[in-house]
Structure formats: C-alpha cells, structure tokens
N, C-alpha and C positions, 0 to 999 in steps of 0.2 A: 551445428551451432550450440553454443553453451547455454544451458538453461539459466545460468547465473546472469546472462545478459538481460534477462527480464526482471531482475530483482531490484531495480532502482526506481525511485519515485520522481515523477515530474511534479514539480510544485510551481505555483506562481506566487511570488511574494510581492504584496502590494508595496508601493513606494511611500509608505507612511509608517509611523511608529506603531508598534503593537501596544495597545493601551488596555489597562484593566484586566490583564490575564489573572484569573483567580485560581489559586491552588490551595484548597483546604485539605488538611491531612489529619488523620487521627491514628493514634496507637494506644490501645488500652492495656498494653503489656501482656496480652494473652496470645501472642504469636501471629499477629497480623498487622498490616499497615495499609491504610486506605487514603487515597487522595483523588481529587477531581482532575479531570482533563478538560481543558477549554478548547472548543472547536473554533479555532481562529478564522474568522471571516469565511467559515464553511469550506476552508481549503485543507486544513490539516489539524491534527491534535497536538497541543502543546502543554507544557507545564512550566511553572516558575520554581527555580531552586535557589536557595540561599547558600552561597559558596564562600568559604573563607572566614577569616576573623580579623576585623569586623566583616559582617556578611555583605556580599555583593549579589544582588538579585539578577538572575539571568533567565530569560524565557527561551526554552529549548524545545526542539521538535521531539516528540515522543514516538518511539519506534520499536515495535516488537520484532522487526525483521533485521535489525542490526544489533551490534553488541558493544560498540564503543561509546564512551561519553567524552565529548570534546566541546570546547568553547573557543570563541574568537578572542584573541588578545587585543587589548586596547591600543596597542602600538602598531596595528596592522597598517602598513603603508599603502595598501591597495584601497583603503577607504578614501573617499573624496575629501578634499580639504574642509568642506562645510560639515563634515560628520562629527559626531561627538566622540572623537578619539584623538590621541596624540598626533600631532602633525609633523611629518618628516619630509624634508626636501632632499632631492638627489639620492633617494634610497635606491638600492640595487637588489636584485634577486637573480641568482645564478649568473652573475656577471653582467646583467642587463638592467638598464634604468627602469624603475618601477613607474608604470603609468596608472595612477589611481582610476578605478573603474566602478566601484560600488558605493552606494550611498548607505553608510552605516547608521544614519539617524534612525532608521527603522529597527535597529537592533540594540541589544544590550551586550556589552563587552566585559572582559575580565582583566584585572590588573593584579598580577601575582605580587608585585612590590607593595601592595597595600594590605596584604594578608600575612599575619604572623604564623599561620598554620600551613602555608604552602611549602612543599618540599620538592625540590628539583630531583628528577630521577636521571641518573647517568646510565640509562639502559639503551640509548639509541634515539633514533629520530621518530617523530610522529609525522606521518605523511599519508594523505588521502587525495587521490585524483578522481575526477569525474569525467564521464565520457563526453560531456559538452565542453571540456577543456578547462573547467574551473578546478580549483584544488584548495586544500588546507595543508599547511606545512609548518612544523614547529617542533616542540619537545614534549616529553612526558613528565608528569608530576603527580603528586598525591595532594589531596586537600580534604578538608572537613566540609561536609555538606549537612546543613541543618534542615530538618524536616519537622515542622510543628514543634519546635523546641527540642527535638531529639537530635543530638550531634552524632553524625555517622563519620568516623574518622578514616583517614588513609584510603580514600577512594582514588583509584588511578584514573587519570583522564589526560586527554591531549590538549595542549595549549597551542592554538594556531597563530603563530607569529606572522605568518604570511598566508593570506587567504583571499581568493577571488570568488569564493562561493558565498553569496549574500545571505547567510543565516547566522544567528547568534551561537548556535551549537546544536548538537544532537544528543539525546539520551537514548542509547540503544540498550535493550534488555533481553536480547536473544542469547543463544549459546555462545560461550567464550570462543568457540572454534570460529565464529564469524568475525572475530576481532581483526582489525587491520594492523597486524604486527609482522607480516611476512611479505617477501616478494619485492622489496624496494631497497635502494641503497641506504645503509644505516639502520635498517629495520631491527627491532629488538629480537625477533625470531623466538619469542616466548609469549605464550598466552598468560593472562593474568585474571584474577578474580574481578569480575565486573560488578555492576551495581546490584543485581539480584543476589549474586554470590556473597557480596559483603553484607547484605541484609541478613543472610543466614549465619554467617560467621560471627556477626555482632549479636546474634540471638534475638533479633527483632522478629524474625520469622523462623519457623521450624523446618520448612521445606522450600526449595526454590520452585515455587509455583505461584501463579497469580491469575485472577479472574478479571476479564475485561468486559465492560459494559459501555458501549459508545452511545447508547440511547438513540432516539429518533434523530434523523438528520437535521431537523429544525429545532432541536432542543437546546443547542448551544453548549451543553456540557455532557461529559460522560464520566466514568470513574473506573479506577482499577484498585483491586484489593490484593496485596501481596500476602500469601499465606492462608487465604480463606476465600470462601464464596459468600455471596449475598443471595439468600434464597428468594428474596422479594424481587430480584431483578430478572427472573425468568419464569416462564409458564410451561406447564407440562413436565415431562420427564427430562432429567439430565442424564445423557448417555456418555460413557467414557470409552474412548477409542484409543488404539495404539498409534503413536506417531509412526510415520513410514520413513525409512531410510531411502532417499531418492538416489543415493550414490553408493550402493553396496560394494562396488568394486574399488572404491576409493577410501571410504571410511567405514568403520565397523559399528557405528551407532548414528542415529539421526543427528544432523548438524543444522537442520532447518525446522521451523515449526510447521511441518507438513503432515497431512493425513490423507485418507482415501475418500474420494467422492465416488459414489456408485451410479449416479445418474443425474440428469438435468433436464428440465422441461419448463413449460409455461402454460398457464391456463387463464381463460376468461370465464370467471364464475357466472357472470350475468348471462352469457350466451351458452354456457355449459359446453364449451369447446376447449380442447387442450392439445398440446403436441409434446411428445418426448423427443428430445434432441440427441441424447446418447444414454446408453446403459453400460458403457465400458468403464471399468475401474480405472481411476486415474489419480495421480498424486496432485494435491492442491496445497499451495502455500497460503497460510492465513497471516496477513500482514497489515498491521495498523498504519504502516508507513506508506501504503499505497492507497490513494484516494479512490481510484476507479477499480474496475475488474478487468483482469487480463485473461483471455481464453484463446486456445488455438483457433485459427481463423475459421476452420470448418464449423466449429461450434459457435463462435461469435457471429458468423453469418446467419445461422439459424435463429439465434437469440434476437438479432436485429430484425430479421425478416418477420418475426411474429408480430411486431408492432409497425411493420412497413417502414422501417428505417433503412436508409441506403448509405453505402459507404462512399465518402468523398475521397478519392485518390489524391486529390490536390492537398487536402487538409488532414488526412489521416484520422478521420473520425466518422462514425455513423451519425447521420442527421435525419431528422423527420420534422414534419409539420407539427408544431406544438399541439398536443391533444387538448381538446376542450375539457375532457375529464379522463382520469386514469381508471375510473370505475373499479371493477373487481379483478383487474389484470394483475397477476403476480407470477414471479419466477420461483420455481421450486428446486432446491438443491437437495438431492437424495443421497443420504449417507448410509442407507440400508436400514438402520434401526429407527431413524427419524428423518423428516424432511424439514429444512429451514425455508420458510416462505419469505421472499423479498418482494415488497409491493413495487409496482412499476414506478410509483412516485419517487422511489429512492434511486432509480436509474435514469430519470429525466433530468438533463442539465438545462436549466432555464436560461434564456438569453437575456441580455441586458436591456434590450429595447423591444417594444411591442412590434409584432409583425415579423420577427426574426425566427429562424429555425431553432429548434431545440436540438441538443446533443443527446446521444445515447451513451451511457456511462460504461460501455464495454469496449475494450481495445483488443484487436486481433493480434496474435503472436504466432510465431512459427510452431512452438511446441508447448510452452509452459502455461500453467493456469495459476493465477494469483487472485485470491479473494480479498480485496481491499475493503476500504471503509464502507462502500455502498452495500457490501454484503454483511460486514461485521456489525453494522448498526442494527441489523435484524437478528443477530445471534448473540447469545450469552456464551462466552468462550473461556474455558479454564485451561491454561497452559501449565503442564507439570514437567519442568525440565529435568528434575531429579529422576523421575520414573518414566520419562518418555511417553507421556499420555496427553491427550487432548479431550476435554469434555465439552459437549455442545448441548444447547437447548434453545428454544425460541425466546428471544428477548421480550421482556415485559415493559413496554413503553409507558405503562401507567404506574410504575413503581414510584414510591415516595419515601422521603426520609423517615416518616413515621412508621412505615412498614418494613424498614430495614431489619434483616435478620442474618447476622454474620455467623458462619460456621467454619471452624478451622479445617484445613486440609491436613490429613495425617501424613506422617513421614514416609509411609509406604505408598502414598498417593491416593488412598481410599478417601472417598467423599460420602458423607452420610446421605443416604437416600438416592445416590446415583446408581444407575444400572450399567452393567458391563455390556458393551455392544457385542453383537454376534456376527456382524458383517465381516466378510473376509477382506483383509487389506490388500492393496495393490502390491504386485511383486514384479511383473514384467510389462514391457511395452506392447500394446496391441493396437490395431487400427480402431478408430471410433466406430461403433456399431450401435444399432437399436434393435435389441432382440426381445424386448417386452415393453409394456406400457406402464409407466410409473403411476398413471392415473386409473389403473384398471378397476379400482374399488369405488370410483366416483359415480359411475353409471352414466357419465356424459359421453358424447361422441368424441372420437379421437381421429385425428388425421392418420392415414395409413403410415405404418412404420416399415422400414426396410431392414431385413436381416442381412445387412451387408454394410460396407463402409459408408458412412454418412457423406463421404465425398461425392457420391453419386445421387444423393438425395435432392429433392426439389427445394430450391430456395428462390424466393422472389427477391431480386436485388436490382437496384438502380445504379447504373454506371454514371457517375457525375465527374468522371476524370477530366472531361473536356471543359468543365466549368472553370472560368478564371474569376473566382469570387472573392479573392482576398489580396491584400497587399501585405507582404511580409514585414513584420515589425522588427527593427534592429534588436538583436539579443534574444529573439524568441525562436521557438521551433514551431513550424507550421503544423506539426502533428497535434499540437495542443491548442493553439489559438487560431481561430478564424477571425481575422480583423476586417476592417472596412474593405469593401469591394472596389474594383477598378472600373467597373462599368455598370450600367443600369438596364441593359437589354435583358430580354427573357430568352431562356434557352430550353428547348424541349428536352425532357429527360428521356433517355433511352435505356432499355433494359439490356443487361449483358453481364459478363463476368468481370470481377475485379480480382486479378490474380496476385498482384503485388501486396505483400503484407505491409502493415503500417510500421512506421518507426516505433521503436520500443517506448512503452510508457514509463518504464523505469530503466535507468541507465546504471550499469554496474560500476562500482568503484573500481577503477582500473589500475591500481598500483602494480598489479602483475598482469595486466591485460596485454596480450600480444596483438599484433595487427590483424590476426585472424578472428579476433573477438573472443577467443577462449582464454580462460584464466587458470591459475594453478591453485590447487587445494592440497594442503599437507595431510598426509595420512596420520594415523595415530602414532606412527614412528617418525613423524616430522620429515617424511620424504615427499617432496613435491612431485605431483603427477599432473598431467594435463587433465583439466576438469571438462569432461564431455558428457552431454546428456541430451541426446537427440531422440525424439519420439518417432516410433515407426508408425507412420500414418500415410494414407494416400490422399492426395488432394487433386481435384480436377475442377473444371469450370462448372459452377452451378447453373442450372437451367431455370427458365421462368416457371413459376408456379402460381397458384391462385393467390389473390390478395389475402392478407391476414384478416381474421375476424375482428381484430382490434381496429384495423383501419376502417372497416365497414361500420363499426359501431361508434367510434369516438373521434376519428380523425377526418377532417375535411379532405375529400378526394381532390387531388390536383395533378394535372398532367404537366403543368408548367411551373417551374420554380424560378422566379425572378432572381437574378444574381444580386439584387440590391439587399437581399436578406442577409443578416449577419448571424453567425452561430458563435456562441461562447461555450467552449467545450471543457473548461475545468469545472470543478464543483461549483465555483463561482469566480467570475472575474469582473469585479465592479469598478476596477480602477485601471489606469494605464500602468502596466506592470512589467516586471522583468522576469522572464522564465528562467528558472534554474533547475537543477537536478539534484535532489538529495538522495544519495545512493547507498548501496550496501557495500560493506568492505569485502575485498577478496580474501581468500584464505591463504 
C-alpha cells in the first residue's frame, strides 16, 4: 500500500459563508514575513489573500503538506444556481452535461477577466482529482498577490474552471516536488517556483524556511513567519533535526516534511502511571493540512486503549464516554532530544449534544504516521526546505504580541540559540517494539513493556462493529461523521479484536492514482516509478487487558452504550455539512 494514500485531509465544510477571516501580515524589510492563520470553525487553518489588480480577496486553506496554489474560478458550472458565481445553462464537461452539485455561496471565487495583472500560461492543463471523486480542472496562470501592501508578482497558480470540490482554493507551501504537474493528460510535466520559493526570489525572505505556531486549539488564531522564528512562541530548548527521506530508492532528497520519532507514550500525572507504546524509530509527516493524527493501527489501538476508547468499525473512529475531566493525562511524542507533550484535551472531539459520545482524534492506518493539527498545536515547528531541517520545541500558549521576538533564520539554516539534535534518524523499516521506558526518569510506576512486536501487546479494546448507530448522510463518509442513529435500543459492548483498518483520513490526490491505490513519483531525472512505501510490521488481534487508569479516574464506567448516543468525529461539526477531501498532489 502506498504511504501517499494517507496524505490527504478529510475536511467538513459548513454550508455557510466563511465570515471575518482575518489575515494580518507584517514585513519589516529585514528578511521575514509574518501573517496570522485563522482557525475556521475549529476545522482547518485558512488565510485570506488579495489576488490580482484590482484585488480580489479569497479565503484559501493553508497547507504545509502540499505545494500548489489554486483557486476556484467564478464561472465554475458545478456551482448551484443560487451561488455567487456566473450562471451557465447546458454546460458540458468531458462531453457530458454538467449537473451543479456544490453551493458556492460559502466560498470566494476568482475572475481573471477582472484583473489586469493576470497572465495565462500556455504550459498545459491544471488538473487535480480527489479520491472521493471530486476534482478541480482548469488552466495555469500567473498573478500578483498582495500581502500587507507588498505586491508579490508572477506567482504561478491553478485556476479551476471546473470544480466539484467545494473549497475556494488551497495555498500549499511544501516542496515543489509535491506539485500536481505530472501524471495526467495535458500535464505541464515541469515543476515551478511555488509560493515560498517566490518569497525568496523576490528577496522578501533570505531562506525558504518558516516557523509555524498554531496556538492552543481554542485560541482561534495561529501564525506563521517566513524566514524567521519568534522566540516568544516556544518554551524550553529548540532542537534542530534532519528531515528524513522516506523514499530513498525513488528520490535523492526529502520530498516531504518528515522527521524521525523515537518513541511514543502516555501518562497520567495525577496517578503517577504511564505506558510506553513504542520505542521504534519511525518517519512521521508533520502536516498542518491534517486536522487529526494518523498512526499505524497497532499504535493507534494503544493510544486509544490508554483512555478506554474503543474503535467503532461501523463509523471508523475511536469513541469513548466523554471524560468528566481530562486531568493531567497527556501523550508524549519522543524525538530523542526532547519530548513534545500533547494534553488529552487536544485529542478529545466533543459532541454536539449532551449525552453523546466523544471522539478520539487518532485515526488508524496501515503504515503511515501523520502528525496533524492536534499535535502541531502543542509544538513550535520550524521547516527549513533549503537545508532539509526541522526544528522543534514545546509551544508556549501564553505568548503575546508584546512578548514577540523575531529572529531571522540564516541561509545555512542555523538558528540562534537552537541546539543540534543528537538522536539518530530513521533509515529502515522495523517492526514496532518497546525496548525501554520513555518515562524511566519520572519515578512513577509503568505498565510492563514487551521487548517484541507490539502486535502481541495487551490492548483493552471494545468491539462495537455490530452497533448500528448511524444513518449515512448523503455526500458524507462514515469514517468521519457519526450521524443520527436508526434505533434507540441498548446493546451490550463486547471485547474483541477489530482487525479491519479504518478508511483513510486523508485521501491522496489521484491524478496518477492507479486502481491499486499506488501513485507515481518522478525521480530527480523525471523518470516516473511506482511509489511504494510499505512498513514491515506484524499485526495480530489484541487481547483483553486491564482497564486504563484514565478510565478508573475520570470516565464513568459503563458496560452498556445506548445507540441513541451520537458522536461527532471531526474537530467540530456544528452544522449540517458536506464532507469533502482536501488532498495532496501526486508527484
């Protein structure tokens, strides 16, 4: 199975207009550029850009995991007639009549005919497809983007003339190698300088590097600084790690913003108990375009079991009785030289109505691990694309504008005050094991760890596969939304193994996706090869273990879970919504 298949984001877009998205930007001419990120309805991070002359303001999704900038054209015939776009009757696409399907009133669109700075590019087709069947199709162009009065000219972007994906657009800031320019009919087959690269060529920044601070999940805003760090936004030491090349047989340098995790565990500080889930080196992708956290199933099971969450086979999400208090429970991501602590509160997905189940913000996968917003909100992360480095520190949620202290990143990637990590990076695939205790210095008691594959470890898990607790909503995927139930009887929960993995929480842009699910990635010599990345790991059915200390301390013990309870499993789903998939481009 291709690791890329897990690199796309499930999002729920509410069926209402995005209002009052604030983008504040500053550039003092000293090699850095800062702007705010708005946490839209607690679902995704967005920013508003002024595009063209005169400017047209578009709110676009902000994504470190992709590389293309594209927007929806105002003439998109797939918009419903009541949308704020041009109306076309009898429109066709690929020889078939267009059936409008998306409400574009919740989006901002772009009209190139109203801009004097728009330039059409005769370099081929712009095309992105999504694994849920939606797509964006159009042409390439260049345009001027204005940021805080600073005009950035000649930014290449895609104009989606036809689109069934209900988003205004995406601003991807990853490696150019992630651009969707290969593998489909009419593709340009040539990479281009994307947004961060243009910032450097226009001498707005000195190095293609940026620091990300998402802030606490309930803060509403985060920030990103291109070309510099803000020392007030983190606490403790900042460590610099090498990026890892997840695909060394395909590309000769990292193509994703990935690094090595050395271990993972959880602890309850109040009861002085903890558990180490793995101490195996493993590549992890840091992606602001993923709202939740993806982990191989054997690890996800352990993370969920620690708080007595059980996997719903029917709905593809871990669920638990909502905790009365999260107390001092936290998950610890060990990178060798430091640990990033993520409070349980960041991983609890609250339901819309009282008495409903809570969701657990970890999604099981076959092999890949993606640390999305629920992790990134607790970390201060510096991505250096020029020098293939990632720096990490614990985020400081108490930072203020008054305490801001910006320090430029040097062209060689050096950061004043940062320490060079000593932990060895991942290089080969190995089965998950626990060979040590990442909490050995705490003095607290630890559950026994096994010096073998964690596939044989003890996991308390509830099988809720037989529960018929939801009615599928048209246009949604049951892996993300548990909607209203079809019955009100109670069903005894039984313990057992859940062997089927969930549907992917991120769906890959499939412009080169084969029926097998694998995609193509060009090498440095532009020769496409099959992109395969399977982890060597053993999985077996988990057996019953003791209840977690978290359950004993904070969660009401229940043997029966009535099916009238409803789980909301996105970061928030406050409205009747349409589920879409904002995905990563294939190579």
